[in-house]
Every structure is written in structure tokens, then in C-alpha cells.
C-alpha positions as CSV (number, residue, x, y, z in Angstrom):
1,M,14.4,-19.0,16.5
2,I,12.1,-15.7,17.7
3,D,9.5,-15.8,20.1
4,T,7.0,-15.0,18.5
5,G,4.7,-15.1,21.7
6,Y,0.3,-15.3,21.1
7,T,-1.0,-16.4,17.4
8,I,-4.2,-17.5,16.8
9,P,-5.0,-21.0,16.5
10,K,-6.0,-22.7,13.4
11,P,-8.4,-24.6,14.6
12,L,-10.5,-21.3,16.3
13,I,-10.5,-19.7,12.3
14,G,-11.9,-23.1,11.4
15,E,-14.8,-23.2,13.8
16,Q,-15.8,-19.8,13.3
17,N,-15.6,-20.6,9.5
18,R,-18.1,-23.7,10.3
19,R,-20.6,-21.8,12.1
20,V,-21.7,-19.2,8.8
21,E,-21.1,-22.1,5.9
22,T,-25.0,-22.6,5.3
23,E,-25.3,-19.0,5.6
24,L,-22.3,-18.6,2.8
25,K,-23.3,-21.5,1.1
26,S,-26.8,-19.7,0.3
27,D,-25.3,-16.2,0.0
28,Y,-23.2,-17.8,-2.8
29,E,-25.7,-19.7,-4.7
30,S,-28.0,-16.1,-4.2
31,L,-25.3,-13.9,-6.0
32,G,-24.0,-16.8,-8.3
33,E,-27.9,-17.1,-9.7
34,Q,-28.0,-13.2,-10.4
35,L,-24.4,-13.4,-12.0
36,A,-25.2,-16.1,-14.1
37,R,-28.0,-13.7,-15.7
38,R,-25.1,-11.6,-16.9
39,D,-23.3,-14.6,-18.4
40,I,-20.3,-13.9,-15.3
41,L,-19.6,-16.9,-13.8
42,I,-19.2,-16.7,-10.3
43,D,-16.1,-19.5,-9.8
44,E,-14.0,-17.9,-12.5
45,I,-14.2,-14.6,-10.4
46,V,-13.6,-16.4,-7.1
47,R,-9.8,-18.2,-8.6
48,S,-8.9,-14.4,-9.5
49,A,-10.3,-12.8,-6.3
50,E,-8.4,-15.9,-4.5
51,R,-4.8,-14.6,-6.7
52,F,-5.5,-10.6,-5.1
53,E,-2.3,-10.0,-3.1
54,V,-1.4,-7.0,-1.3
55,A,1.5,-5.7,1.0
56,I,1.0,-4.7,4.3
57,P,3.4,-1.7,5.5
58,S,5.5,-2.3,8.8
59,W,4.8,0.8,9.9
60,G,1.1,0.3,9.9
61,V,1.1,-2.0,12.9
62,G,1.3,0.6,15.2
63,T,-0.6,3.8,16.4
64,G,0.2,6.7,13.9
65,G,-0.5,10.1,14.9
66,T,-0.8,13.6,13.8
67,R,1.4,16.7,14.0
68,F,0.0,17.2,17.1
69,A,0.2,14.3,18.8
70,R,0.3,10.0,18.9
71,F,-1.6,8.0,21.3
72,P,-0.3,4.8,22.1
73,G,-2.3,1.7,22.2
74,P,-2.3,-1.6,24.4
75,G,0.4,-4.5,23.0
76,E,1.9,-2.2,20.5
77,P,4.7,-3.9,18.4
78,R,7.5,-2.9,19.9
79,N,10.6,-3.9,16.5
80,I,10.5,-5.2,13.6
81,Y,10.2,-8.5,14.8
82,E,6.9,-8.3,16.2
83,K,5.6,-5.8,13.5
84,L,6.3,-9.5,11.7
85,V,4.1,-11.3,13.8
86,D,1.3,-8.7,13.4
87,C,1.6,-8.3,10.0
88,A,1.2,-12.3,9.9
89,T,-1.8,-12.3,12.0
90,I,-3.4,-9.8,9.0
91,H,-2.1,-12.4,6.0
92,Q,-3.4,-15.5,8.3
93,L,-6.9,-14.2,8.6
94,T,-7.2,-12.4,5.1
95,R,-4.9,-15.2,2.9
96,S,-3.9,-11.2,0.9
97,A,-1.4,-10.0,2.4
98,P,1.4,-12.2,1.9
99,R,4.1,-9.8,2.2
100,V,6.0,-6.5,4.2
101,S,7.0,-3.7,3.0
102,L,10.1,-2.2,5.6
103,H,10.6,1.4,6.1
104,I,14.6,2.1,7.1
105,P,16.3,3.1,9.2
106,W,13.0,2.0,11.4
107,D,13.4,-1.2,10.7
108,K,16.7,-1.9,10.5
109,P,17.3,-5.6,11.1
110,S,20.3,-6.2,14.2
111,D,20.0,-9.9,12.6
112,M,18.9,-10.5,9.2
113,K,19.4,-14.0,8.7
114,G,17.3,-14.0,12.0
115,L,14.5,-11.6,10.0
116,R,14.3,-13.8,7.0
117,E,13.5,-16.6,8.5
118,L,11.4,-15.2,11.1
119,A,9.5,-14.1,8.1
120,S,9.8,-17.6,6.1
121,S,8.3,-19.1,9.4
122,L,5.6,-16.9,9.5
123,E,4.5,-17.6,5.7
124,L,5.7,-13.7,5.2
125,G,7.7,-12.4,1.8
126,F,9.3,-8.8,1.9
127,D,7.5,-6.1,-0.6
128,A,9.4,-3.0,-1.4
129,M,12.5,-1.2,0.7
130,N,11.0,2.5,1.9
131,S,14.2,5.1,2.6
132,N,13.8,7.9,4.9
133,T,15.3,11.4,4.1
134,F,12.9,13.4,5.7
135,Q,13.6,12.6,9.0
136,D,17.1,13.1,11.0
137,Q,18.3,10.4,13.2
138,E,19.8,10.3,16.3
139,D,23.4,9.7,14.7
140,Q,23.0,11.4,11.2
141,P,26.1,13.8,11.2
142,L,23.9,15.9,8.7
143,S,20.4,17.8,8.9
144,Y,18.0,17.5,6.0
145,K,16.2,20.0,7.5
146,C,16.5,22.2,4.1
147,G,16.5,18.6,1.8
148,S,18.5,15.8,1.1
149,L,18.4,14.1,-2.3
150,S,18.2,18.1,-3.8
151,H,20.2,19.4,-1.0
152,V,22.3,22.8,-2.5
153,D,24.9,21.1,0.0
154,P,26.6,18.3,-1.7
155,S,27.3,16.3,1.4
156,V,23.7,16.3,2.3
157,R,22.8,15.0,-1.3
158,A,25.7,11.7,-0.6
159,Q,24.3,11.3,2.7
160,A,21.0,10.4,1.5
161,V,22.3,8.8,-1.9
162,Q,24.6,6.6,0.5
163,H,21.4,5.9,2.6
164,N,19.3,5.0,-0.1
165,I,22.3,2.4,-1.4
166,E,22.6,0.7,2.0
167,C,18.0,0.1,1.9
168,I,19.2,-1.6,-1.4
169,S,21.8,-3.5,0.4
170,I,19.5,-4.5,3.1
171,G,16.4,-5.6,0.5
172,K,18.9,-7.8,-1.0
173,T,19.8,-9.5,2.0
174,I,16.2,-10.2,2.8
175,G,14.8,-10.9,-0.4
176,S,13.1,-7.6,-1.6
177,K,13.3,-6.5,-5.6
178,A,12.3,-2.7,-5.3
179,L,13.0,0.7,-3.3
180,T,10.2,3.2,-3.2
181,V,11.6,6.9,-2.7
182,W,9.4,9.3,-1.4
183,I,11.2,12.7,-0.5
184,A,10.2,15.8,1.2
185,D,12.0,18.5,-0.2
186,G,10.3,21.8,-1.2
187,G,9.8,25.1,0.2
188,N,7.6,27.6,2.0
189,F,8.2,30.7,0.4
190,P,8.6,32.2,-2.6
191,G,12.2,32.7,-3.7
192,Q,13.4,30.0,-1.6
193,L,14.2,27.2,-4.2
194,D,15.3,27.7,-7.7
195,F,12.8,24.7,-9.1
196,R,15.2,24.0,-12.1
197,R,18.3,23.8,-10.2
198,S,16.5,21.5,-7.1
199,L,15.7,19.0,-10.1
200,E,18.7,18.7,-11.7
201,R,20.2,17.9,-8.2
202,Y,17.5,15.3,-7.7
203,L,17.9,13.7,-11.2
204,S,21.9,13.3,-10.5
205,S,21.3,11.8,-6.9
206,M,18.9,9.5,-8.0
207,T,21.3,8.9,-11.2
208,E,23.4,7.1,-8.6
209,I,21.1,5.3,-7.2
210,Y,20.1,4.3,-9.9
211,T,23.5,2.6,-11.4
212,V,23.3,0.2,-8.1
213,L,20.3,-1.0,-8.3
214,P,20.0,-4.6,-9.4
215,A,19.8,-6.2,-12.3
216,D,15.9,-7.5,-11.3
217,W,14.6,-4.6,-9.6
218,K,12.5,-1.6,-9.6
219,I,12.9,1.7,-8.4
220,L,9.5,3.8,-7.6
221,I,9.4,7.4,-7.8
222,E,6.9,8.6,-5.2
223,Y,5.3,11.8,-5.6
224,K,3.2,14.3,-3.7
225,C,1.7,17.8,-4.1
226,F,2.4,19.2,-0.8
227,E,3.7,18.8,3.1
228,P,5.5,19.2,5.0
229,A,6.8,22.2,1.9
230,F,3.4,24.0,1.3
231,Y,4.6,26.5,-1.4
232,S,6.7,23.7,-3.6
233,T,7.3,20.7,-3.7
234,V,10.5,18.9,-5.7
235,I,9.0,15.8,-7.1
236,N,5.0,17.3,-6.8
237,D,3.0,15.5,-9.6
238,W,2.9,12.9,-11.6
239,G,3.8,14.2,-14.7
240,V,7.1,14.9,-12.8
241,A,7.9,11.6,-12.1
242,Y,7.1,10.4,-15.1
243,L,9.4,13.0,-16.4
244,V,12.3,11.6,-13.6
245,S,11.7,8.1,-14.6
246,Q,11.8,8.7,-17.9
247,R,15.5,10.3,-17.8
248,L,16.6,7.2,-15.6
249,G,15.7,4.4,-17.2
250,S,13.5,0.9,-17.9
251,K,13.7,0.0,-14.1
252,A,12.7,3.2,-12.5
253,L,8.6,3.8,-12.4
254,C,5.9,6.1,-10.9
255,L,4.3,5.0,-7.5
256,V,1.0,6.7,-6.7
257,D,-0.4,7.2,-3.3
258,L,-3.8,8.0,-3.7
259,G,-3.4,10.7,-0.8
260,H,-0.6,12.6,-2.4
261,H,-2.9,14.2,-5.0
262,A,-4.7,17.5,-4.8
263,P,-8.6,17.3,-3.6
264,N,-10.5,16.6,-6.0
265,A,-7.9,15.0,-8.2
266,N,-8.8,12.6,-11.0
267,I,-6.5,9.5,-10.2
268,E,-8.1,6.9,-11.9
269,K,-7.1,8.8,-15.3
270,I,-3.4,9.4,-13.9
271,V,-3.2,5.8,-13.3
272,A,-4.6,5.4,-17.0
273,H,-1.8,7.0,-18.4
274,L,0.7,5.6,-16.6
275,I,-0.1,2.3,-17.7
276,Q,-0.4,3.6,-21.3
277,F,3.3,5.0,-21.5
278,E,4.5,2.0,-19.5
279,K,5.5,3.9,-16.4
280,L,2.9,2.5,-13.4
281,G,4.9,0.8,-10.9
282,G,2.9,0.5,-8.0
283,F,0.5,1.7,-5.2
284,H,0.0,3.3,-2.1
285,F,-3.7,2.6,-1.1
286,N,-5.0,5.0,1.6
287,D,-8.3,7.6,1.7
288,S,-8.4,11.2,2.3
289,K,-11.1,14.2,2.3
290,Y,-8.8,16.5,2.6
291,G,-5.1,15.7,1.9
292,D,-2.6,13.0,2.7
293,D,-5.0,12.0,5.6
294,D,-3.9,8.2,5.1
295,L,-7.3,7.0,6.4
296,D,-8.6,3.2,5.5
297,S,-8.9,2.1,2.1
298,G,-12.6,2.8,1.2
299,S,-13.7,4.3,4.2
300,I,-14.3,7.7,2.4
301,N,-14.5,7.2,-1.0
302,P,-15.2,3.4,-2.1
303,F,-16.3,4.4,-5.9
304,Q,-12.9,6.4,-6.6
305,L,-11.4,3.0,-5.7
306,F,-13.5,1.0,-7.5
307,L,-12.7,3.4,-10.7
308,V,-8.9,3.0,-10.3
309,F,-9.1,-1.2,-10.1
310,Q,-11.6,-0.8,-13.0
311,E,-8.2,0.7,-15.1
312,L,-6.0,-1.9,-13.4
313,V,-8.4,-4.5,-14.7
314,A,-8.9,-3.3,-18.5
315,A,-5.5,-2.9,-18.4
316,S,-4.8,-6.7,-17.3
317,R,-7.0,-8.2,-20.5
318,D,-6.1,-5.2,-23.0
319,S,-3.3,-7.3,-24.8
320,Q,-2.3,-4.1,-26.3
321,V,-0.2,-3.0,-22.8
322,K,2.9,-3.6,-22.0
323,N,5.6,-3.9,-19.0
324,F,2.4,-4.3,-16.6
325,S,3.2,-5.5,-13.3
326,P,2.0,-3.3,-10.6
327,A,3.0,-3.7,-6.9
328,Y,0.5,-3.2,-4.5
329,M,1.0,-1.6,-0.8
330,I,-1.2,-0.2,2.1
331,D,0.4,3.4,3.1
332,Q,-1.8,4.3,5.8
333,S,-2.0,5.8,9.5
334,H,-4.3,4.7,12.4
335,N,-4.7,6.9,16.0
336,I,-8.1,6.3,16.4
337,T,-8.6,2.6,15.3
338,D,-6.8,-0.7,16.4
339,P,-4.1,-0.8,13.3
340,V,-4.1,-4.3,12.8
341,E,-8.0,-4.1,12.7
342,S,-7.9,-1.1,10.4
343,L,-5.2,-2.9,7.8
344,I,-7.6,-5.9,7.8
345,S,-10.8,-3.9,6.8
346,S,-8.5,-2.4,4.2
347,V,-7.4,-5.5,2.9
348,E,-10.8,-6.4,2.4
349,Q,-11.9,-3.1,0.8
350,L,-9.0,-3.4,-1.9
351,Q,-9.9,-7.4,-2.2
352,R,-13.5,-6.0,-3.0
353,A,-13.1,-2.7,-5.4
354,Y,-10.7,-5.7,-7.3
355,V,-13.8,-8.1,-7.8
356,Q,-16.5,-5.8,-8.7
357,A,-14.0,-4.2,-11.0
358,L,-13.8,-7.9,-12.5
359,L,-17.4,-7.8,-13.1
360,V,-17.4,-5.0,-15.4
361,D,-18.3,-6.0,-19.2
362,Q,-15.7,-4.7,-20.8
363,T,-17.2,-5.1,-24.2
364,A,-20.8,-3.3,-23.7
365,L,-18.5,-0.9,-22.1
366,N,-16.5,0.0,-25.2
367,E,-19.4,-0.1,-27.1
368,Y,-21.1,2.8,-25.0
369,R,-18.3,4.5,-25.2
370,E,-17.9,4.3,-28.9
371,S,-21.5,5.2,-29.2
372,N,-20.7,7.8,-27.9
373,D,-23.6,7.1,-24.7
374,A,-22.4,8.5,-21.8
375,L,-25.6,7.7,-19.7
376,M,-25.0,3.8,-20.4
377,A,-21.7,3.3,-20.1
378,M,-21.7,5.2,-16.3
379,R,-24.7,2.5,-16.0
380,V,-22.3,-0.7,-16.9
381,L,-19.5,0.7,-13.9
382,K,-22.4,1.4,-11.6
383,D,-24.2,-2.2,-12.1
384,A,-20.7,-3.9,-11.2
385,F,-19.6,-1.3,-8.4
386,Q,-23.2,-1.9,-7.0
387,T,-22.9,-5.4,-6.4
388,D,-22.6,-6.7,-3.4
389,V,-19.4,-9.1,-3.4
390,T,-19.3,-9.7,-0.1
391,P,-20.3,-13.6,-0.5
392,I,-16.9,-14.2,-3.4
393,V,-14.7,-12.4,-1.4
394,R,-15.5,-14.8,1.7
395,K,-15.8,-17.4,-0.4
396,A,-12.1,-17.0,-1.7
397,R,-10.6,-15.9,1.7
398,V,-12.1,-19.5,3.0
399,N,-10.9,-21.3,0.3
400,R,-7.0,-20.2,1.1
401,G,-7.6,-21.0,4.7
402,G,-8.5,-17.0,6.0
403,A,-11.5,-16.1,8.2
404,H,-14.9,-15.6,6.4
405,D,-14.7,-12.3,8.6
406,P,-11.4,-11.6,9.4
407,L,-12.2,-8.8,11.8
408,A,-14.7,-10.7,13.7
409,V,-12.5,-13.8,13.9
410,F,-9.9,-11.4,15.5
411,R,-11.6,-10.3,18.0
412,V,-13.0,-13.2,19.4
413,S,-9.9,-14.3,19.2
414,K,-8.4,-11.9,22.2
415,Y,-4.9,-11.4,19.9
416,R,-4.5,-7.8,21.1
417,E,-5.2,-8.4,25.0
418,A,-2.7,-11.2,24.6
419,K,-0.3,-9.1,22.8
420,S,-0.6,-6.1,25.7
421,K,0.4,-8.9,28.1
422,E,3.3,-10.1,26.0
423,R,4.3,-5.8,25.2
424,P,4.8,-3.9,28.2
425,S,2.5,0.0,26.9
426,I,4.6,2.7,25.6
427,P,4.3,5.5,27.4
428,A,2.8,8.2,25.9
429,P,4.2,11.6,25.0
430,P,3.0,14.8,27.6
431,A,0.2,17.1,26.4
432,R,1.7,20.1,24.2
433,S,-0.8,22.6,23.8
434,I,-1.7,25.0,20.5
């Protein structure tokens, strides 16, 4: 068995929880009285909150960077096995992150049986596999500089297709049930690409991948409006992703990355229509100010995050909605904060937004909509959003054996200090002039 090194002792979590037990009980009872006046049973909300789960990206537990530089932090994981240990720590404290999403070839294991055994010992499973045809690897014969699945050269397309098939093969071995495909293919200049032919080549490549997809798998099509291509992107928005998913078949669905839209895009409306047309496959949660910033979830626009969850909760309660089981995953880059701390915070913010959405009075909201009372309809949403649901989120975590305040307990545990000793620092790259 692979040595996990230091892990946070369970008694420490219990000890920290007991210190605030009286405070938590008081806050919970007070909120329960408030919600009872709105005909909401707080215990039912807690039970729903306990069922909330989101996957952690394996790459998210390491320091990210920008196109200018990357500044490694102390105790960073050096391989997929150490990444799993960090992911398990997030789940141990939050009790809402039981799966990890791998990125191949970054996380290609040398011992897949050992990886699965380690994950099981850490109470982790595996979420969607992520392919990578947006970078050239050292042993890669053909370059993706000018595209991958939509490249003009059939040999490059075949290489990209084979990589995605390999990801499926690895995923089958470790217990994954989905493949997420995002490509950077696009152009920076007018005339560089034939828009229609590029998309047709992409469709042909994706059809090859789709044909080898296991019967119980999904393929998630991720779109992005720009970057690294700045004039045109082959899969640039939800409309194109939807059309591709329609062409491929019922196992092909759309993945919504919150940062992959133009500024001020109405993401919650996109989510609603993908639900409506039975093509919502899942999410990459993050936040942004300008573009694909990959900031911590809920750090910039928590109201938008709440509105997204409002659509999700409303759909889950609508008997007319079919084929609705979206996968939730975080996709962030942490170049200033401790990555584990940011992911802990993001899990908490996502659960908070979900719980707030559970408080929406859907009956009143629909009545105001039917009577064209815009102000009161918005007020219903604001009443839920402005409710401090901290006692519910903390109660749900404690009930499942997690920490009442995961970030505080993480710091008390000295986890990062322990990992700094176990994992030698990775030297920072030399500074570049701009």
C-alpha cells in the first residue's frame, strides 16, 4: 500500500467541533425558528444538504499559474498518488467531495490497480476523465499547435482520437463513467479556418470516440468562447455544443464551465435550456471577473451561482423534466492561495448556494410569474439568497463526520506544514521579462 504520509486525525476534527457545539446548536435553532415562519422545515433542508456532492479536479490541488509565471507553494503534490491524499483531506473535512476527476496524461498512473486501491482506502472514487489535446507532450509525434480533433491533417486527428480512447480505457479500469472533451482548436485571424469544415472534422473525430464509449458512460462536450484562440473557436458556445451532442447521440451531453462564457452572459438561462432539451451533462464550477479566470467558486458573483442552483433545484422538483442527473465538478486555478484551502472554501460556497436555492418558495415564485409581478418574483429569490444558511451547512457537515469549519480545522491541523516536510519543494521557474 502506498504511504499517504500525514493525515488529519479524526479525533482532532471531533475536538474542534465540540468547542463550538453550543454555539452551533443555538444558531441552528434560531434559524430553524425563522424558517418555520416560512413553512420550511430545517431538518429536511439539512438532509438534502447532506446529499450534496461535488468532484475535485486532480490538477486543482497543485498551484496553478498564468501565462506569465507559476509560483509553486510548499508541500505541493508531485504525482497523482499525493494528489489523491490532498483530495481525500478536502473530503474528510467537508464530507461533500467523494470523487476525483483525473486529467490525462498529467495523471496517467504507473499502477492503475494501486491507484484504485489507494483511492478506496481514502474513501474516494473517480469522476469524469479529462483528455488533453491542447498541449504537446514530450513523447508525442505530431503537434496540436494548429488543432487536434479538427486539425486539417487526418494523422493529427487520429492521434487525438486515440488519446481520448486511451482516456476511456484508463477510466474503465479505475471506475469512471464519463469522458470530458475540451479542445483549444480555433483561429486567431480571419480566413485562417474554414468554419464549416473545421466543425465537420471535429464531428467526425468525436463520432469515432463516441462509438467506443461504453454503454453506461457519458461524453461531456465542453465549450469555450475564446482562448487560446481569440478570433474563432471551433466549439465556442452552448449552441454549437448542443448541436454536436444532438448529432452524436443520447450519451453525448453538454458541460457548462462558468468561466467559459462572454462577460455578463446569462449562464442560468443557458442551464435552463440545456435542462429543457435534456442535454445538461454537468458543470465545471469556478468564478470569473473578465474571462476564464478560474477563480474560487462564489468569490466574485455568488448571486449568479445561486441563480444557477435555483434552476437546478427547480428542475429536480419538476416531474416533467427528464434525463436530469448533471455531474458537479470544480475547475479552478490557484496561484495566490493554498490550493487545498481554496478548494475547501469552494466546496462550502457551492453547498451554500445549493442550500439557498432549496429555500426558494417555488409555488410563490410561479404565482408571481403568472401574474407578471416582476418585483415580487425577484423578492422571492432574494429572500432565499439573503438567508444566512451557515448553520445548515455546518450541521450537515458535522452530521456526516466533517468539520464545522473545514478551513479553520485545516489550519489548526498543520497539514500544509507536515506536507512541506514530506514533499521537497519544486523549484520555481526563472523570472521572465515582459
